[in-house]
N, C-alpha and C positions, 0 to 999 in steps of 0.2 A: 329639820332639816337632814333626815341623817342620810341617805343614798351618797355615793359621789358621783350617778346621774343626775341628780336633781341639787349637784350644786356647779355642775357644771353647767346647768341649760339656766338658773340665775344667773353666776355668771358670763353668760355667752348676752344675756338679755339685756346686759346695761356694759359689755366691752365695748360697741362702738363710743358712747358716752367718752370714757376713761381712754381709750385708745387719742379722742377727739380731745383731751383734757391735756393726756400726757405730750401729744404732735405740740398742741398750741403751744403747751411751758416749754417744751425743751429746744424744738426745732428740727426734731430728728427723728423720724422713724423707725428706723430701725432703734432708737434708745424709748423711745416711748414705745413698741413692741417689747423691750425689756423690764420694761418697769411692769406692762401687764402679765410678766412672767412671774415676774416676785409678788405682784398683788394676787394671783395666782395662787401662788403657794400660801400667803397669807389664812386668805380665803380658804384654805385647805384646813389652815391650823387651829382658826377661833369657835370659841364655842357659838354654833349656827342661834340653838339659844339663846344668846344674849343679846340679840341683832334682831332688833326691829324693825330697821329699813335698812335693806341691803343698799338701794342701789346707794344712799346717802354714805354705806359704811365701806364701798369700795371708792366712793369716789375722796376723799376724806382721808381713802389710803392712798390713792393713786397720786391725791396732789401731794401729801408727803415726800412718798416718795422720788417726786421730782424736784420737789423740795431742796432733797438731802443733795440729788445730780446732780443740780443747777449750780454749787458751791463748788461743788469738783472739778464742773465743768468750764465753769470763768477760767479755771488754774491752768485746764487743758488747752482753751485757748490761746491762754498771754502767749504760752510755747507754740500756735497755730503757725504751720510756714504760708505767708498768705495772707490777704483775706476767706475769715467766714463769712460764710453764707448759710441758710438754712438746708436743710433737703427740699429738694422739690418732688410733688406729687402728682400723680394725670389726676384729672378731673375733670368730668364731662360725661356723656354716653352710658356704657354699661361698666362706669368704675365710680365705686360709691365710694372705696376705701375711707374716706373723711365725709360722710351720712352726706346725708341731702343740703343743696347748696342753692334751691329753690331763689333766696331770698334775698338781696345787698347785703347786710346784716350778714350771713353765714358765710356770704363769700367771703366780705371782707375783712373775717372775724384770721380767713384762715392764707391770706394774700400776701403772696411774697414779701412784700413791702414791709409789710405791718409786724410779722415774725422778725425780720431784721432786724428794724424798729426796737420791739423787743428787747434784744438782747443791752441796751441801753440802761433797762430796769435794775434794780434788785431784782431775787426772788421774792420774797415776797409780793411789793407791787407787782409784778410778772404775773402769780398766781390770780391776785385781787382782782388783776382787770380779765386775764381770759375768763374766769369764776362768773365776775360782774357783766363784761363784755359778750362775750359770748356764749355762756350757756342761762346768763339772766339769773344767776342767783341772787337773792336778798344779802343786803349788806350783813344781814344777821347767818346769813348761811354760812355764807364767807367766811367768816369769824368763826363759825363753827365748822369748819373744814381747815384753816391753815390753824388753828388754835391759838386765836387771840379775841380781842374785843370789840364789837360790835363799832364803837368809832373808833379802832384802829382800823378797820378794816374799811373803813366810810374812807377815812385820811389816802391808806395807802391806792384806793382806788381814785382819789380825788389829786393824787401827786401821777399817780400814772397814767392818767389822761390827758393829763397838763404835758409833761412829757412827754409821750403821745404826740400829742395833739397839736405841738409844734413844730412836728418833721412834716406830719402825712400829707401828700402832695395831692391836689385832685386830680382826679381822670375824667378828665370833658370828655375820651375817644371812646367813641362807640364799637364794638367788634367789627363791623365792616371796611369802619373808615380805620382801622387799627390795621384791616388788612393789606388796604391798600398803601398806606403809607409804610408799610415793612417788607412790602413787595419791590415798589419803589428803591425801599433802601436797599432790598437786598440786590438788586441788579445793578445799581451804579458801587458795589462792597464786592461783587465779582467778577465786576467787568472793571475792575482798579480806578475807577472814576473816583477820585479827590475832589473835583470840584462841584460835584451831584452831590456825592458825601455830604460836602459841606452845607452846600444851602440844607437840608433836612435839621441837620445838630443845634441844638439851641448855644449859645457862646460857652457856658458854662456844663456841658452836657460830660459826663463823668458813667466811664465803664470803670465796673469787678468782677472780676476774676477771683474764685472759689479753687482751685486744683489741688490745693494741700499737696502742694509740690511734686504732685505725684505725674501732671502729666505739663506741659509749656503752656506758659499763660502768666501776664504780669502779675507780682510778687503786692503789686500797691494799684491803691484804683490811678486812672488813667482819665488825667482831667483837660477838659476845652476842644473845641472843634479840634482844630487842628491839630494835636496830639492824638486825641482817640481816631481822626479819620484815618490817620495814615498806619496808628499802630492795627486797624482793622483790616485793612489792605495790605495789612506785611500781614498779620498772623492767616488770613487766607492765602497769601501769594508761598509759605513756608509747611501751613496743615495742613490745606483746607482740601487736597486734593483727595476724592472718593468721598467727602461728607458731602449728605444731600439732608436740607432741610424742609419740618417738613411741620403743618400748622398745627396746632394739638392745644389741647388748657390743659394748666400746671397750676393747681394750689386756686380755684375756681377765674382764674384770668386768662387771654388767649397767650401763647407762650408759643416759641418756636423749639422742635424738640430736630436736635444735629443729629445723624445717625451715618454712622463708619458703618463699614462691613464686617467688625469685631462688634456692632451695638449701637447703644445711644453714647456719644459723646459729647455732648451737652443740652443743657435746658436753656433756652434764653431767653431772659424778661426783657422789652424790651418796654419804658414809659415814654408817652409824648405829652407834651402838653399845647393844643390846636392840633398844631402840626409838625411839631418842632421835639425830636425827640431829646430827651433830656437825660432819659437814663439806662442803661443798660446794665442786667444781672445776670454772670454764667455763671450757672454751677458746671460744674467740668469734672471735678472730685468722680475719681472711680468709683468711689468707696458712698458717695450719694448718690447714685444713679441705680447701681443696681437693683432698685423696688422700681422704678419706670420701666427699667426693661424689665421684671414680670408683668410688669404692667400690660404692657405692648403684652408680650408674649400671650396671656390670658386674651383678651382681647382680636388676638392674631395677627399678631404685626401693627407695623404705621396705617396699613390702612383701616384700619379702626378707628384710626382717630378722631377721624369724623369731617369739618370741615375743611 
């Protein structure tokens, strides 16, 4: 491979998979983009005559860059202001940033809940889990990508599955039922109907907001039916003016995109068990919403969200 054009063509051919690996490992699209920039520089400098399988070489490059990034990210997140949540990405319709999400396994591998749970894993466990579960690499291939033995790769994957599986929540609500429940929830919240809101909340419902200290939001989880109901109504009364909720899809699941006069203010994930709301996750850090704003402009604004 001699020309820059040929190098770029090969890199672009594998770009989707590289971004998919990086985003799932880091939970941040902005950092995944940075990893791909570093991978491109390394791809340009390598002797391509020695690269027998470009896809494997690029996947290994991205994986190792992410492992290095995760080590420093852990230190940064210890000083992060308030709750840390992944960066949301709009999906569905014309938006293909995360590639095809036609299968349940594909959607689950980028779900907001799973990306949050993956934060509990060590960098090596996370790499093994992502490569095996999301991209179906064999244990031997995972070992080659992260630089370990096949036996250790198998063990890392097993530990990761146990740790993630113990905390996974079932999602029995179909999209139509989810929307109907959310419409009831929004109506009660906007009317300030604490009683009506409480009837929809599970006893141990949890609300988490990621603001990075840059917008007004609770810095710790709010837990319990009464506390969450009063917290949400208080937030809407104080800060809800001019903000409109729209139904959309993010990370392969239905979500609320809250939009104000100056752009997206939050992406909200609501999880139900039957007809009870068990958790709310509010991505509100403006730094983590710039890609969503860019995606909306790409599809013509909120009218392009679809449903």
